[in-house]
N, C-alpha and C positions, 0 to 999 in steps of 0.2 A: 325789561325782562325778556330774554330770548327763550322761546318755547319750541321744543322739538315737535315734529309732526308725527304723532303716534298712530299713524295709519299705514298699514303695510302695502295696500294696493290702490292708491289714489287714481291710477291710470286705468282701472278696470271696473267692471260691475260684478256683483255677486248674483249669479243666476244658476239655478238648478244645482246648487251645492258647490259651485266652483267659481273661481275668479276668471271671468271671460274677457277677451279683448274686444273693445268697442268696434262698431261697424265703421266708424270714421275716426279721424284724428282730432276732432273738436274737443275743446276743454273749457272749463270755467276757471277763472282766477279768483281764489278766495283771499280777501284782503283783511288784514288786522285792523279792526275798527279803532284801536288806540293810536297806532303809529302810521296808518294809511299805507303800509307796505305789504307786498305780497306774502301770503302765508303758505299756500299750497295750490297746486293746480289739480283739478278733479276732472275726470272724464265726463263728457256731455253725452247723454243718451239721445239718440235719434229714434225715429219711428221703428226702424228695423230692430233696434235694441229693445224697445218697448214690447214689440211683438214676441221677441224671444223670451222675455221675462214672463209675459202673460201665458205663453204656451207652456212654460215650465210649471207655473202655478196651477194652470188648468189640468195638466197631466197629473200633477201631484194630488190634486183633489179628486179627479175622476178615476184614477187608476192606482194611486199610491196608497200606502197604509194609513196615512194621517187621519182622515175622517173616520176610519174604521176602528181606531184605537179607542179605548175607554177614556173617559174624562180624567180618571186617575192616572192613566198612562201618559196622557198629554201633560198633566200637572207636573209630573217628574221633570219634564223638559223645562217647564216654566221655573221650577225651583232652581234648576241648574243654570238657567239664563240669569236669574237673580244673583246667584253666587258669583258668576263670572262678571256681571256688571259691577258688583262690589269691588272686584279686583281691578277693574278698569275705571273706577270712579275718578281717580286723579286725572287721568287722560281726558275723560269726558268733561270734567270741570274746566280744565285748561282750554280746551277747544271752544267750549261755550263762551268763555270770557272773550277769546280772540274774535270769534265770529259775530257775537251779538252784543257785547259790551257789558254783560252782567258783572257785578262785583264778585271777585274771586271767592271771598269768604262765604258769600251767599250761595254761589254755585256749588261749593263743596258741601254745604249743608243740604242742598236740594238733591244731591246725588243719592243720599241715603233713602229718600222717599221714592226715587225712581225704581230701585230694585224691589222695594216693598210692594209696588203695584203688581209686579209679576207674582210675588208670593201671595198677595191677596186673591188674585184670580185663580191661582193654583189651589188655594184653600176652598174655593167655591165648588171644586170637583166633588167634594164630599157633602156639600150642604145645599147646593142649588137644585130646585126641582126640575131636572131635565125631562122627567116623565111623571105625569100626574094621573091618578085614576079618577074617573068620573062615572056617574050613573047615566048611561045613555038613554035617549028616548026610545031607541030601538036596539036590540041586541042585549047582551049581558054585561059586557065590559067595554067601557070607553076609556081610551088613553089619549091624553094630550101630550104629544112628544115634541120636544124642541130640538131641531136639527141644525147643523151649520148652514149658513146662507150660501156659502160657496167660495168663490175666489174674490178676494177683497183688494181693492186699490186703496192704499193708505197714503194720503198726500198731506205733507206737513210743511209748515212755514219755517221762517228763519229765527223767530224770537225765542222759542223754548223747545228745541227739538228733543232733548232726552225725555222730558215729561210726556210730550205729545206722542212720541213713538210708543211709549209704554202704555198709555191709555187707549191706543188703537190696537196695537199688536197683541198685548197680553189677553184681552178678552176674545179677540178673533182667534187666536191660537187655541185657547181653552175650548172654544165652541167647536173647533175642528175645521176652521177655515184655513185656506192657504192665502198668502199675502204677497202683493207687489208693493213694496215701500218706495215711494217717490220722494226724494229729498230735495230741499231747496238749494239752488245753486250758490246762494250766499252762505249757507250753513249746513253743509253735508256731513260734517265730521261725526256727529252722533249716530247717523244712519250707518256709516262705515264701521264704526265700533260695534254697533248692534249686529251687523253682518258677520264680523269676525267672531263675536260671541256665539252666534247661531252655528257657525262652522265649528267652533271649539266644542260645543256641547253635543255635536253629532246630530243636529236636527235633520230629518230625512230630506233628501234632495227635492228642491222645488217648493218646499213649504214656505220659506221666506226668500224673497228675491229683492235686491236693492239696486236702484238706479237713481241718477240725478239728472234732471231734465228741465228745460225751459218750457214756456207756455205751449208752443205748438206740439211738441212731443207729449207733454202732459195731457193735452186735450185728446190726443190719439189714445192715450191710456184710458181715459174716461169713456171714449166712444167704442173701445174694443169690445166686441160681443162676448169675449171670454171672461170679462169682468162682471160679476154678479152684483157687487156692491161697492160703492165709493164712500170712504170716510175721509172728510176733508176739514182742515182747520185753516182759516185764512180770511181774506176780505169778503165782505158781503157782495161786492161786484163779481168776484170770481165764483162765489157760491151760487149766485143767480145763474151763471153760465153753466156750471156743473149740474145744477138742478134741472135746467132745461134740457140738457143732453140726456141725463138719466131718464127724464120724463118721456123722451122720444121712444125709448126702448124699454120702459118700465123697469129700469134697474133701481135697486135700492140705494139710498144715500143717507148719510148722517152729515150734517153741516154745522160746524161750530164757527160762527162768523163774527162780525164786528160788534162793537158796543160804544155807547156814549152814556156811561152809567152815572146815575144821579145819587148824590148824598144829600138827604133831606134833613136839615137841622131844625128841630122844633124849638119853641121859645123857652122851654124849661132846661135846656142843656147849655153848659158852659162852652162858649165859643173858643176859648183858648185850648181847652181839652180836645174839642172836636178838631181844631186846626192841626194840633200835634198828631192826632191819630190819622188824619187824612194825609198830611204831608209825609209821614213816616213810610207810608205804603206807596205813595204816588211816584217815588223815585225808584222803586223796584224795576229792574231791567230798563232803567232810564225812561220809564213811562210807556215802554213798548209792550203793553199788556192790554188785551181786548176788554178785560173786565175792570180796568182801572176806574176809580171814581173820579171823573173829570168835570162833571157838572155839579156844582155845589149850590144847592137851593136853600136860602135862608130868609127869615123874616126881614122885610125892608129896613125896619128900625135897627137891626143888628148887622146889616150888610157891611158897613164901614169897619166895625170892630172885627168881623170875621176876616175881611180882606187884610187888615193890619196884622192879625194873628197868623194867617197863612203866609203872608209875606215874611214875617219874622222867622217862622219855621223854615221856609224854603231858602231864605237868605243865608241860613247857617249851614246848609248842606255842602259838604266838601266834595267837589267835583274834581276828578282826576284819574290817574292810571288805576284801572280796576284791580290790578295785582298788588297795589299798595294797601297795607292794612288800615290806613287812616281814611281811605276813600269811601264815600257813602253813595256816590253815583258815578258811573262810568260814561262812556260815549254812547251815542246812537250807533246802530249796527252798520250803517253805510252812508255814503255821501248823498244818495238820492233821498234817504230818509231824513237826513238833516235838512236838505233843501226843502222837503215837504213840510217839516215842522216850522222852519223859518218862513215859508210861504204863508202858513196859517197865522203865524204871529203878525205878519204884515196885514193880513186880512182883518184880524181883530182890531188893530189900530185904525185901519181905514173905516171900519164899521162904527167906530165910536166907543169901543170898550176902553176902559182905563187900564193901562199897563202898570200894575202895582209893583212888580219886581221881576227881574230876569229879562228874558227876551233876546239875549245876545249870546255870542260865543264867549266862553270864559277868557278873560284877558291874559291869564297866566298860562294858557295852553295854546301853543302855536301849531299843533298838529293833532290829528284825531278828530272824530266826528262828534265833538262835544257841543252841548247847548246848555244854557243856564236853566234851572228850574224856574218856571214862569207862572205868574198869577195875573189874571185879568179880573177886574171888578166892573160893576155896572154893565153886565152882559145881559142882553135880551135873548130869550130862548129862540128867537127867530134869526139870530146872527149865525153866520156860517160856522164860526168857531164853537157854537153851541149845538149845531145840527150834525156836523160831520166828524168822523173819527180822525183825530190828529195823530195818534200813536206816538206820543212823546210826553214829556213832563210839563204839560200845559193845563192849568186849572182855570175854569170859568165860574165865577161867582155870580149867581142869578138871584135878584131880590124877588120875594113873593109877598103877597098881601096878607095871607093867612094860611092855615094848615091845608085847607081844601085847595087853595090856589097852588100851594107848593106841590101837592100830590098830582095836580093836573099838569103842572109844568114838567114834573118828573116823567109822567106818562106820555107827554107830547114829544114823541121821538119815534123814528122808524125802528129803533133798537129796543131791546129788552133783555139784556144779558145779566146785568148785575145792578144792585142798588144797596143803599144802606139808610137806616133811620137812626138819627141821634136824638134820644130822649131818655130821661131818667125813669120813665113810666113804661114798664114792660108790656102792660096791657095796651097802651097807646101804640107801642112799637108793633105789636102783633096785629092790631087793627089796621095800621098803615101798611104793613107788609102784605096783608091780604088784598089791599087796594092797588098795590103797585104791580104793573104788568112787567114782571121781571123774573127770569129763571132762578135767580138767587136774591135774597134780601138779608142783609146782615144788620146787626144791632150795635150801634156805637162804634162802627169801624168797618174796614174792608174784611169781609169774612165769606170766603167761598170754600166749598168742601167737596172735593172729588170723591171722597169715600162715600158720600151720599149720592150726589148726582150734580152734573154741571152742564149747562146749556141755556139756550135763550128762547124768549118769546119773540114774536114778530120777525123782523129781518135779521135777528141775531142768530137764527139757525133753525135746524130741524133735528130732533132727537136729543139724547143725553149721553155724556161720557162720565165714567166713574161709577163705582158701586155696582150693584146688581142691575141698575138701569142701563149702565154702560155695556153690559153683556147682551141684553135683549136685542139690540140692533144687528147682532151677528148671528141671530138664530131665526129660523122659520118655524112657525107652529104647525104641526100636523095632527089631525084627528084620526085615530084608528078605532074602529068599532068591531069588536070580536065577540064570538059566542062563548069564549072562555078565557081565562088568564093564562098566557103562555109561560112555559118554564124558563125560556131563554130571554125574557124581557129585561133582565137586569133589575136595578133598584127602581122601585116605583113608590112615589110618595102619595 
C-alpha cells in the first residue's frame, strides 16, 4: 500500500505559532517499517532551534495571555483540538502504522481515544478543585490554589506518539502551561499533525512548539533553564539521565519508563484461558509496549502446560503487512529494534532457556522488520531475558514453587510498571495485588487504565499520567492566607 505523506511542513519546525526554517540543513529519514523504504525526511533540530522554541514558550508563559485565561477558556481550545484531531484521525493512523508497525485496524480504533483525552481534560475545567478553601491556623481565610508549573518540555518516544502526546499536552494546556514538544526522529508524524491542529484552532503564539531532535539537542532542552518541568516517556536509562539533570537545577519531572511486567498465574486458574488472554495482548504494537506482560510466573507443576498453551496461541498469530485486514501483528519499528530483539533471543538460548516457539524472522516475509512471536520456557528469574526489557513479542515463562514464591519472583525486578493476577477468586486477586510492587495490577488479563492513573513503582518511573492524577504534575500548590474572602477569587470549592 502506498501512503501519501499527510504533513505540510516536514522541513520546518512549529515555533511561536509559525513554521520556521531550521538553523541547519540536517534532516532525519523516516523509514517505513514494513517495506524498509524511505517515507519522509524531517528537519532535525539543533541546539539553536531548541533555544528558539524554549524562548517562545517562555515568553508565552511569562507575558502571553495563556496562563491568565480561565480554565474554561483554555478548555474551549482543548475541545477544538479534539474536534480537529478527529478530522485528522485517518492521517494519524496511517502514519502510526508506517512508523511503528501497529496493525492499521487497531490504530484506527485507538485514534478515537486520543481525541477523548483532550475532551476529558477540558471537562475538568468545571470539576477539578483548582482553588480550595481551608480554615487557617492564623488569619480568617486559607486558600489552596493550584497554578501552572510553567514551561513544559514534553519528550515522547516512537512506539505510541498520538496517545502519549495527548496524555502530556492535554493536562499541561488545561493547567495553563506552555509546551515544547520534542518528537522522536523515528516517529515524528503525530507531533507534526498536532502542530498543524494547534495552528488550525488558533492557539496563541508560543503555547505549543514542536521540534524533532536527537539525543544531544534533546539534552540541551532538558538543561535549558527556561524549562520548568520535563515530562518524559522512554527507557529507564534515558530517564535516569533526565532525572539527574533535573535534580541539578531542581526542575520538576515526570518519568514514565520501562517495565518487565509479571503475569502471576495461580493454581486455580485454567492455563489455556490464561494463555489466550496473555497472547492476545502480547502482540499489540508487536510487543513494543512498556507495560506488556512478558514475565509469566506459574506453579512449577503447570509450567509445561502453560508453555504449550502459549506456544499454541502465539503460533497461530498472523504476522504480515499491518495494512492488510487479516494481519494480527506487524513489524517492529526499525532495524535496530529487530536487532535488539534478536540479540535477546540469542541470549535466552545461551542462558539455557527453552525456545518453545518463534525466535526467527517469518520465512514468508523477505523485507520489513518482522520477528515471530516468541515463547521461552524454563526461564530463571535471574536470566538476562527475565531481567531486562526486550520491547518485543518475547514471553518468558518462569516456574514458581508456590503462591508466595510467585509473588516474590514478580517483585524481584528493578521495574514495577504493570502486573496481572490470574485467579478465579477475586479476594485472592485483591490480596495479591496489594502485595505486588506495581503501578497497575490487573485481574485475569492485561488491564491498564489511563482514565484512572498510569505509572510505575521503582525504576519504572516517577509520577502518574492519566485521570486527575495526570493533571497534578503540571500544577504547583500555593497557600494564600487572607483576612477575608476576595470578590475576584473565582470559583472556590
